[in-house]
C-alpha positions in Angstrom: -11.3 -20.2 0.2 -10.0 -16.6 0.4 -11.2 -14.6 3.3 -13.2 -12.1 1.1 -15.1 -15.1 -0.5 -15.7 -16.6 3.0 -17.1 -13.3 4.3 -19.5 -12.8 1.4 -20.6 -16.4 1.4 -21.4 -16.3 5.2 -23.3 -13.0 4.7 -25.3 -14.5 1.8 -26.1 -17.6 3.8 -27.6 -15.4 6.6 -29.3 -13.1 4.1 -27.2 -10.1 5.2 -25.3 -7.4 3.5 -21.9 -5.8 4.0 -20.7 -2.4 5.1 -17.2 -1.6 3.7 -15.7 1.6 5.2 -12.6 3.2 3.6 -9.8 4.7 5.7 -6.6 6.4 4.7 -3.7 4.7 6.5 -2.0 7.1 8.9 -5.0 9.3 9.2 -6.0 11.1 11.4 -2.6 10.3 13.1 0.3 8.0 12.5 -0.3 4.9 14.7 -4.1 5.2 14.6 -4.7 2.6 11.8 -4.6 -0.5 14.0 -7.0 0.9 16.6 -9.2 2.3 13.9 -9.5 -1.1 12.2 -10.5 -2.7 15.5 -13.1 0.0 16.1 -14.7 -0.4 12.7 -15.0 -4.1 13.1 -16.8 -3.6 16.4 -19.1 -1.1 14.7 -20.2 -3.6 12.1 -17.8 -3.5 9.2 -17.4 -6.7 7.2 -14.6 -5.6 4.9 -12.4 -2.5 5.3 -10.5 -0.7 2.5 -7.2 0.7 3.6 -6.0 3.5 1.3 -2.2 3.9 0.8 -1.5 7.6 0.9 -0.5 9.0 -2.5 0.4 12.5 -3.5 -2.0 12.6 -6.5 -5.0 10.4 -5.6 -7.0 9.4 -8.6 -10.8 10.2 -8.5 -10.6 11.2 -4.8 -12.3 14.4 -3.7 -10.8 17.1 -1.5 -11.5 15.3 1.8 -9.6 12.1 1.0 -6.9 14.0 -0.9 -6.2 16.2 2.1 -6.1 13.2 4.4 -3.6 11.5 2.2 -1.4 14.6 2.0 -1.4 15.0 5.8 -0.5 11.3 6.2 2.4 11.7 3.8 3.5 14.9 5.6 3.6 12.9 8.9 5.9 10.3 7.3 3.5 7.5 6.4 5.1 5.1 3.9 4.0 1.8 2.3 6.3 0.0 4.6 4.7 1.6 7.6 1.2 0.7 6.4 2.2 -2.9 6.0 3.8 -2.9 9.4 0.7 -1.5 11.1 -1.7 -3.9 9.4 0.7 -6.8 10.2 0.7 -5.8 13.9 -3.1 -6.1 14.2 -4.1 -8.7 11.6 -4.4 -11.7 13.9 -6.9 -9.9 16.1 -9.2 -9.0 13.3 -11.9 -11.0 11.5 -12.8 -8.4 8.9 -11.5 -8.6 5.4 -8.8 -6.0 4.5 -8.5 -4.7 1.0 -5.5 -2.5 0.0 -6.5 0.4 -2.2 -3.3 1.6 -3.8 -2.0 3.6 -6.8 0.0 1.8 -9.4 2.7 4.3 -8.7 3.1 2.9 -5.2 3.0 -0.7 -6.6 6.0 0.1 -8.8 7.8 1.7 -5.8 7.3 -1.5 -3.9 8.9 -3.8 -6.4 6.1 -4.0 -9.0 3.2 -6.3 -8.9 5.3 -9.2 -7.6 6.8 -7.2 -4.8 3.7 -5.4 -3.7 1.5 -8.5 -3.7 4.1 -10.4 -1.7 4.2 -7.6 0.9 0.5 -7.2 1.0 0.0 -10.9 1.5 2.6 -11.1 4.3 1.0 -8.1 6.1 -2.4 -9.8 6.1 -4.3 -8.1 3.3 -7.0 -10.2 1.6 -7.6 -8.2 -1.5 -6.5 -5.4 -3.8 -8.0 -2.4 -5.6 -5.8 -0.4 -8.0 -8.0 2.4 -9.3 -5.6 3.9 -11.8 -4.6 0.5 -13.4 -6.2 0.2 -16.8 -8.0 -3.0 -17.4 -5.9 -3.8 -20.5 -2.8 -3.6 -18.3 -4.1 -5.4 -15.3 -3.0 -8.9 -16.3 0.2 -9.2 -14.4 -1.3 -7.7 -11.2 -4.2 -10.0 -11.4 -2.0 -13.0 -12.0 0.2 -12.2 -9.0 -2.9 -11.6 -6.8 -4.5 -14.9 -7.8 -1.2 -16.7 -7.1 -1.1 -15.2 -3.6 -4.8 -16.0 -2.9 -5.8 -12.3 -2.9 -8.9 -11.0 -4.5 -8.6 -8.2 -7.0 -11.6 -6.0 -7.6 -11.9 -3.7 -10.6 -14.1 -0.6 -11.0 -17.1 -0.2 -13.2 -18.5 3.3 -13.6 -21.9 4.5 -14.9 -20.1 5.5 -18.2 -18.4 2.1 -18.7 -19.6 0.6 -22.0 -21.5 -2.7 -21.7 -18.9 -4.9 -23.5 -16.1 -3.5 -21.4 -18.2 -3.9 -18.2 -18.7 -7.5 -19.1 -14.9 -8.0 -19.5 -14.1 -6.2 -16.2 -16.7 -8.2 -14.3 -15.4 -11.5 -15.7 -11.9 -10.6 -14.6 -12.7 -9.6 -11.0 -12.3 -11.9 -8.0 -13.8 -11.3 -4.5 -16.3 -8.7 -5.5 -17.0 -6.1 -8.3 -16.7 -2.4 -7.4 -19.6 -0.5 -8.9 -19.2 3.3 -8.8 -22.6 4.8 -7.9 -21.8 8.1 -9.7 -19.3 9.6 -12.1 -16.8 12.3 -11.0 -14.8 12.3 -7.8 -15.5 10.9 -4.3 -17.3 13.0 -1.7 -20.4 13.1 0.4 -23.8 13.6 -1.3 -27.2 14.5 0.1 -29.3 12.1 -2.0 -28.8 8.3 -2.1 -27.5 6.9 -5.4 -30.0 5.2 -7.7 -28.2 2.0 -8.6 -31.1 -0.5 -9.0 -31.0 -0.8 -12.7 -27.2 -0.9 -12.9 -26.9 -3.6 -10.3 -29.5 -5.6 -12.0 -27.6 -5.4 -15.3 -24.3 -6.2 -13.6 -25.8 -9.3 -12.0 -26.4 -10.7 -15.5 -22.6 -10.4 -16.1 -21.2 -11.9 -12.9 -22.1 -14.2 -10.0 -19.7 -12.2 -7.7 -21.0 -9.9 -4.9 -21.5 -6.3 -6.0 -20.2 -3.5 -3.8 -21.3 0.1 -4.5 -19.4 3.2 -3.6 -19.0 7.0 -4.2 -21.2 9.5 -2.3 -22.6 7.2 0.4 -22.7 9.0 3.7 -25.8 8.1 5.8 -27.6 5.0 7.0 -30.4 5.8 4.6 -27.9 5.8 1.7 -26.6 2.5 2.9 -30.1 1.0 3.1 -31.0 2.3 -0.4 -27.8 0.7 -1.8 -28.0 -2.7 -0.2 -31.6 -3.2 -1.1 -30.0 -4.0 -4.5 -26.3 -4.5 -4.0 -24.3 -6.8 -1.7 -22.2 -4.1 0.0 -22.1 -0.4 0.6 -18.7 1.4 0.6 -18.3 4.5 2.6 -15.2 6.6 2.3 -15.2 10.4 2.3 -17.9 10.6 4.9 -15.8 8.6 7.4 -12.6 10.3 6.6 -14.3 13.7 7.1 -15.6 12.6 10.5 -12.1 11.6 11.5 -10.6 14.9 10.4 -13.3 17.0 12.2 -13.0 14.9 15.4 -9.2 15.5 15.5 -9.6 19.2 14.8 -12.2 19.5 17.6 -10.0 17.7 20.1 -12.3 14.7 20.3 -11.5 11.0 20.4 -11.4 10.4 16.7 -11.4 6.6 17.0 -14.6 6.7 19.2 -16.2 9.2 16.8 -15.5 6.9 13.8 -16.8 3.8 15.6 -20.1 5.6 16.5 -20.5 6.9 12.9 -19.9 3.5 11.3 -22.3 1.9 13.9 -24.9 4.3 12.8 -24.2 3.5 9.1 -24.5 -0.2 9.9 -28.1 0.4 11.0 -28.8 0.8 7.3 -28.1 -2.9 6.9 -31.2 -3.8 8.9 -34.9 -3.6 8.1 -34.5 -4.6 4.4 -37.5 -6.9 4.3 
């Protein structure tokens, strides 16, 4: 059974939910990724999304876009991301999901080449936000052949019929966007109860909710209904601020994610 499936099956058996932080590879500094992955696992992450820096990130707000641009300026390439993940994979138990633009996939030899490299590096799943569902067949076939999950995105504006098709095509988990627009921190928790309930009628897969989740209260509000909470911009922002303030960015990130993980408790 693929690692992502194993993780969610174990969590379900124990009646627990997942925290899925997102990081930008090479941020806040080149060489930080391996240490950061270890820190986030210690803090309570079950699955970690690793974003491949891209010059024109789709749907990402200013915080993530700036992190990606800085990583690119410091020389981060797909090959370096693969190398760093490969260097730490055997010491990690968390699931690792590559979040990557289709432009990078094409630069890495297309679906066949990218999936081969991702599998060899130790990734367990893929998310390609800018890959239209109608064009996802080859990528999904390659991922399935390699034993990697592939999660597609469903937004609040996705028509019901299309959502059913997307949910049926996903493996590992379904990524439900909590809000429309671009990523970023929000003050209020997303109201996802009704959408999660509808989505559960379409798929038996775990449902992970992202976009605008930035506090333990947000996490708790989401996982009362969904199976996982995804936190991206809030964590990337903490890393950027810690580095600018001369603090230990890895420790700051670990503490922040540990606080978020408190939202996984007290759900009864």
